[in-house]
VMD Tcl script that draws the C-alpha trace (Angstrom):
set ca {
  {0.83 -37.36 -16.53}
  {-1.36 -34.75 -18.16}
  {-4.52 -36.54 -16.96}
  {-3.10 -36.72 -13.46}
  {-2.43 -32.98 -13.49}
  {-5.96 -32.28 -14.65}
  {-7.39 -34.53 -11.94}
  {-5.35 -32.78 -9.27}
  {-6.50 -29.40 -10.58}
  {-10.12 -30.56 -10.59}
  {-9.86 -31.87 -7.03}
  {-8.19 -28.66 -5.92}
  {-10.97 -26.61 -7.49}
  {-13.69 -28.78 -5.88}
  {-12.08 -28.75 -2.45}
  {-11.57 -24.98 -2.67}
  {-15.26 -24.47 -3.37}
  {-16.21 -26.84 -0.52}
  {-13.99 -24.97 1.92}
  {-15.36 -21.71 0.61}
  {-19.00 -22.72 0.91}
  {-19.02 -24.98 3.98}
  {-19.07 -22.15 6.56}
  {-21.94 -20.62 4.61}
  {-24.11 -23.57 5.62}
  {-24.00 -22.20 9.15}
  {-25.56 -18.90 8.08}
  {-29.07 -18.28 6.82}
  {-28.04 -15.43 4.50}
  {-26.26 -16.31 1.27}
  {-22.72 -14.96 1.21}
  {-22.32 -12.27 -1.43}
  {-18.87 -13.59 -2.35}
  {-20.09 -17.19 -2.63}
  {-22.74 -16.27 -5.21}
  {-21.46 -17.11 -8.73}
  {-23.63 -14.32 -10.10}
  {-21.40 -11.91 -8.21}
  {-18.06 -13.67 -8.65}
  {-18.26 -15.83 -11.81}
  {-14.79 -17.31 -11.28}
  {-15.49 -18.37 -7.71}
  {-12.36 -18.52 -5.56}
  {-10.26 -17.53 -8.56}
  {-11.99 -14.17 -8.63}
  {-9.85 -13.20 -5.64}
  {-7.13 -15.83 -5.24}
  {-4.36 -16.67 -7.72}
  {-1.81 -19.46 -7.77}
  {0.82 -17.53 -5.88}
  {-0.09 -13.89 -5.39}
  {1.61 -11.00 -3.64}
  {3.88 -11.67 -0.65}
  {2.17 -11.66 2.75}
  {-1.30 -12.10 1.28}
  {-3.55 -15.18 1.04}
  {-2.68 -15.60 -2.65}
  {-4.06 -12.20 -3.66}
  {-2.86 -10.44 -6.82}
  {-2.70 -7.04 -5.05}
  {-1.74 -5.74 -1.62}
  {-4.36 -6.91 0.87}
  {-4.86 -3.37 2.20}
  {-6.23 -2.15 -1.14}
  {-7.29 -5.40 -2.82}
  {-11.01 -4.89 -2.11}
  {-10.95 -1.73 -4.20}
  {-10.89 -3.86 -7.33}
  {-14.62 -4.34 -6.92}
  {-15.43 -1.76 -4.24}
  {-13.54 1.16 -5.76}
  {-13.92 3.67 -8.60}
  {-16.14 2.89 -11.57}
  {-13.11 2.44 -13.84}
  {-11.76 -0.42 -11.70}
  {-15.20 -1.96 -11.37}
  {-15.64 -1.95 -15.16}
  {-12.22 -3.57 -15.57}
  {-13.19 -6.28 -13.09}
  {-16.42 -6.90 -14.97}
  {-14.58 -7.01 -18.29}
  {-12.22 -9.65 -16.88}
  {-15.24 -11.61 -15.56}
  {-13.92 -11.24 -12.03}
  {-17.13 -9.44 -11.15}
  {-20.56 -10.27 -12.52}
  {-21.73 -7.95 -15.29}
  {-25.05 -7.11 -13.58}
  {-23.68 -6.67 -10.06}
  {-24.16 -3.28 -8.46}
  {-21.38 -2.28 -6.08}
  {-20.55 0.91 -4.21}
  {-17.31 2.90 -4.16}
  {-15.90 2.36 -0.68}
  {-12.49 3.71 -1.64}
  {-14.01 7.17 -2.04}
  {-15.27 7.00 1.54}
  {-11.77 6.31 2.85}
  {-10.53 9.42 1.04}
  {-12.65 11.67 3.27}
  {-11.00 13.74 6.04}
  {-12.05 11.30 8.79}
  {-12.33 7.55 8.53}
  {-11.28 4.04 9.42}
  {-8.30 4.05 7.07}
  {-7.32 0.58 5.87}
  {-4.29 1.45 3.70}
  {-1.65 1.32 6.46}
  {0.69 -1.42 5.27}
  {2.80 -3.70 7.41}
  {0.85 -3.11 10.62}
  {-1.80 -5.83 10.71}
  {-0.70 -9.24 11.97}
  {-2.61 -12.44 11.32}
  {-2.00 -13.57 14.92}
  {-2.92 -10.28 16.58}
  {-5.28 -10.29 19.53}
  {-7.98 -7.68 19.94}
  {-8.43 -5.69 22.09}
  {-4.75 -4.80 21.69}
  {-2.54 -5.74 24.64}
  {0.56 -3.75 23.59}
  {0.26 -0.04 24.44}
  {2.95 0.78 21.86}
  {1.18 -0.97 18.98}
  {0.09 1.45 16.23}
  {-3.66 1.90 15.78}
  {-4.90 0.35 12.54}
  {-7.81 -1.40 10.90}
  {-8.37 -3.65 7.89}
  {-11.49 -4.66 5.99}
  {-11.29 -8.12 7.57}
  {-11.62 -6.69 11.08}
  {-15.23 -5.78 10.34}
  {-16.19 -7.99 7.38}
  {-15.60 -11.72 6.92}
  {-14.57 -11.98 3.28}
  {-16.21 -15.36 2.77}
  {-19.37 -14.91 4.83}
  {-20.31 -11.26 4.39}
  {-23.73 -10.69 2.84}
  {-26.06 -7.82 2.06}
  {-28.31 -8.99 4.89}
  {-25.50 -9.36 7.45}
  {-22.29 -7.45 6.80}
  {-20.87 -8.65 10.14}
  {-21.50 -12.36 9.55}
  {-18.71 -14.56 10.86}
  {-16.77 -11.70 12.51}
  {-15.65 -12.01 16.12}
  {-16.27 -9.29 18.68}
  {-15.78 -8.26 22.28}
  {-18.42 -8.34 24.99}
  {-18.74 -5.60 27.59}
  {-16.71 -7.66 30.07}
  {-13.82 -7.99 27.62}
  {-14.46 -11.61 26.68}
  {-14.32 -12.68 23.05}
  {-17.57 -13.25 21.17}
  {-16.98 -15.83 18.38}
  {-19.52 -14.09 16.15}
  {-21.03 -10.70 16.84}
  {-24.79 -10.49 17.23}
  {-24.82 -6.84 18.32}
  {-23.09 -4.05 16.48}
  {-21.35 -2.64 19.56}
  {-19.53 -5.97 20.06}
  {-17.70 -5.29 16.81}
  {-16.80 -1.72 17.82}
  {-15.52 -2.86 21.21}
  {-12.72 -4.81 19.52}
  {-10.80 -1.56 19.09}
  {-12.70 1.00 21.17}
  {-12.98 -0.66 24.56}
  {-10.12 -2.24 26.47}
  {-7.33 -1.79 23.90}
  {-4.05 -0.93 25.61}
  {-3.21 1.51 22.79}
  {-6.31 3.70 23.09}
  {-5.39 7.33 22.31}
  {-5.15 9.58 25.33}
  {-8.31 11.49 24.38}
  {-10.45 8.36 24.08}
  {-12.21 6.39 26.78}
  {-13.22 2.76 27.13}
  {-16.58 2.75 25.34}
  {-17.60 -0.55 26.91}
  {-17.24 1.12 30.28}
  {-19.32 4.23 29.56}
  {-22.06 2.29 27.74}
  {-22.24 -0.32 30.50}
  {-25.60 -0.36 32.24}
  {-23.77 0.09 35.55}
  {-22.87 3.64 34.50}
  {-25.01 6.40 35.97}
  {-26.24 7.38 32.51}
  {-25.55 6.33 28.94}
  {-26.95 6.57 25.47}
  {-29.06 3.40 24.97}
  {-26.61 1.33 22.91}
  {-26.48 -1.74 25.14}
  {-29.80 -1.32 26.93}
  {-32.65 1.22 27.21}
  {-31.63 4.35 29.07}
  {-32.21 4.91 32.78}
  {-34.07 8.21 32.33}
  {-37.70 7.81 31.28}
  {-38.44 11.54 31.19}
  {-36.95 12.70 27.87}
  {-39.47 15.12 26.32}
  {-37.10 16.18 23.53}
  {-37.03 12.83 21.70}
  {-38.12 12.92 18.07}
  {-40.80 10.48 16.88}
  {-40.65 7.49 16.71}
  {-38.00 7.44 19.46}
  {-39.17 6.84 23.01}
  {-37.30 6.52 26.34}
  {-37.41 2.73 25.76}
  {-35.75 2.92 22.33}
  {-32.25 1.67 21.65}
  {-29.72 2.98 19.16}
  {-26.59 1.71 17.42}
  {-23.09 3.12 17.15}
  {-23.74 3.73 13.45}
  {-26.69 5.98 14.25}
  {-24.06 8.58 15.11}
  {-20.90 7.30 13.38}
  {-21.63 6.81 9.69}
  {-21.34 8.25 6.22}
  {-22.55 11.85 6.25}
  {-23.91 11.33 2.73}
  {-27.33 9.75 3.25}
  {-27.30 8.53 -0.37}
  {-23.84 6.95 -0.10}
  {-22.80 3.53 1.23}
  {-23.74 2.96 4.86}
  {-21.18 2.32 7.54}
  {-18.41 4.19 9.39}
  {-15.91 3.99 6.54}
  {-15.44 7.73 6.24}
  {-17.08 11.10 6.79}
  {-16.33 14.74 6.20}
  {-17.18 15.31 9.85}
  {-14.73 14.70 12.70}
  {-15.04 11.41 14.59}
  {-16.70 9.87 11.50}
  {-20.01 11.45 12.42}
  {-23.12 11.13 10.31}
  {-24.07 14.76 11.01}
  {-22.29 17.91 12.02}
  {-21.44 18.42 15.70}
  {-19.21 20.99 17.37}
  {-17.80 20.05 20.74}
  {-16.36 23.53 21.28}
  {-18.36 26.61 22.27}
  {-19.87 28.82 19.60}
  {-23.12 30.31 18.24}
  {-26.00 27.84 18.31}
  {-27.65 26.78 15.04}
  {-29.49 23.80 13.54}
  {-26.42 22.74 11.56}
  {-23.92 23.23 14.38}
  {-25.54 20.53 16.52}
  {-27.24 18.59 13.72}
  {-26.09 15.31 15.29}
  {-27.93 16.01 18.55}
  {-30.95 17.47 16.80}
  {-31.28 14.29 14.75}
  {-32.83 12.66 17.83}
  {-33.58 15.55 20.18}
  {-36.00 18.17 18.87}
  {-34.33 21.55 18.69}
  {-37.51 23.36 19.64}
  {-37.76 21.23 22.78}
  {-34.15 21.87 23.81}
  {-34.38 25.62 23.22}
  {-37.84 25.61 24.81}
  {-36.31 24.38 28.09}
  {-38.67 21.39 28.29}
  {-36.11 19.15 29.97}
  {-33.82 21.70 31.68}
  {-34.95 25.23 32.61}
  {-31.78 26.88 31.35}
  {-30.97 24.98 28.15}
  {-31.68 27.94 25.88}
  {-29.71 30.32 28.05}
  {-26.68 28.04 28.01}
  {-26.79 27.07 24.34}
  {-28.20 30.16 22.63}
  {-27.34 33.11 24.90}
  {-23.95 31.96 26.20}
  {-23.07 29.85 23.13}
  {-22.06 26.87 25.26}
  {-21.57 23.59 23.39}
  {-23.62 20.52 24.30}
  {-20.30 18.80 25.08}
  {-19.44 21.35 27.77}
  {-21.92 19.65 30.11}
  {-22.78 16.33 28.42}
  {-20.72 13.32 27.35}
  {-22.44 11.93 24.26}
  {-21.50 8.33 25.09}
  {-22.22 8.19 28.79}
  {-21.27 9.33 32.26}
  {-19.86 7.07 34.94}
  {-20.68 9.49 37.76}
  {-23.77 11.53 36.82}
  {-27.28 11.22 35.43}
  {-28.38 12.92 32.19}
  {-24.96 12.25 30.56}
  {-23.53 15.11 32.61}
  {-19.74 15.05 32.58}
  {-17.69 18.04 33.77}
  {-14.40 16.70 32.39}
  {-13.95 19.74 30.14}
  {-11.27 22.41 29.86}
  {-14.01 25.08 30.01}
  {-15.10 23.97 33.47}
  {-13.21 24.44 36.74}
  {-14.10 23.70 40.36}
  {-16.27 26.18 42.22}
  {-14.83 28.75 44.60}
  {-14.94 26.22 47.42}
  {-12.97 23.75 45.32}
  {-15.92 21.46 44.55}
  {-16.70 20.12 41.09}
  {-19.94 18.21 41.32}
  {-23.48 17.77 39.99}
  {-26.27 16.63 42.31}
  {-29.51 15.33 40.81}
  {-32.57 16.17 42.91}
  {-34.95 14.48 40.46}
  {-38.02 15.96 38.70}
  {-35.94 18.37 36.57}
  {-34.11 19.72 39.60}
  {-30.47 19.72 40.55}
  {-27.44 21.55 41.85}
  {-24.10 22.40 40.24}
  {-20.78 23.20 41.90}
  {-18.44 24.59 39.26}
  {-16.97 27.68 37.65}
  {-18.01 28.22 34.04}
  {-18.94 30.99 31.57}
  {-17.54 33.64 33.86}
  {-19.58 32.72 36.93}
  {-18.84 30.78 40.08}
  {-21.64 28.30 40.80}
  {-21.01 27.48 44.45}
  {-23.62 26.11 44.14}
  {-26.23 26.94 41.51}
  {-29.60 25.33 42.15}
  {-32.44 24.76 39.72}
  {-35.27 25.30 39.49}
  {-34.88 28.35 41.67}
  {-33.09 31.65 41.50}
  {-31.61 32.57 38.07}
  {-27.96 31.65 38.08}
  {-26.69 32.70 34.65}
  {-25.12 36.17 34.37}
  {-27.10 37.16 31.26}
  {-30.54 36.00 32.37}
  {-31.71 39.42 33.53}
  {-31.29 40.81 30.00}
  {-32.76 37.79 28.28}
  {-36.31 38.36 26.89}
}
mol new
graphics top color blue
foreach p $ca { graphics top sphere $p radius 0.5 }
foreach p [lrange $ca 0 end-1] q [lrange $ca 1 end] { graphics top cylinder $p $q radius 0.2 }
display resetview
């Protein structure tokens, strides 16, 4: 009977390792969790015989289980002492990132369902996220942290495994029925059918962008994490948490106020400040931003604009229709255009550029 029990245990152990490693054969990168140098006990490093209720045989709540190895140094040292984690493995403290003022908080218990469908179809469902929404526990690797994770294409269809970062983000930030009222469908604004967009899905439509910092060109593309990321450049990468609102990698104020290199550090990370304030792309940039202290967001939507070129989006509480009731931007091309709106104390009905000065403080501006 004892031999039979040992045989069953041995078979169970072998089958567990086969199940654990088989999907890895489909990926070129070696899974970090399948490497015995990282997890000496293999499956048993994470899974126990029974485990906590509503977990896949984990010894801790699934919302905070990953912190055993990806948390404070004290927990990491305990894991190494118990041979759960390899002695020479270097890991980063992700828990600290989730303690920042803004983040993708994973500690909300009792919300995630194993059978849930993303994008969310229930408008009353609470917003939430778990580690497994972005990282496949068995397939994740240093080379590909999104390996084996499903995503959503721009048309809303499911992608079995993401190949582009935005497909992962679209799972929760595109067509979810429970999007907050102040958020828009990011798949819609980044779609190449929009009038203008930051080049996340494809190169932008405007090839005259003199403000771009080297090595960026009008043909360059960017990722969501170029803007949404850890603000600490020396910390772990990824949009886990940030001290800046919207999980931004750099500071950015979307409300009006005095211009400065730190106030719009996010924009100036790609667009040279001296070019913007030098009016190289728009003849009245400096007057708007520096003289009138107007935020970049007052005129531009940083994701994209369905209606206008140059990311221009007048959906802002600071902007009202012009005296004739029109709220519109018309692009004449070649750094020329026309605005119908009321803003910064002046009725543009319309204001045309280049042409006559149309800002109230221009006459006193050196």
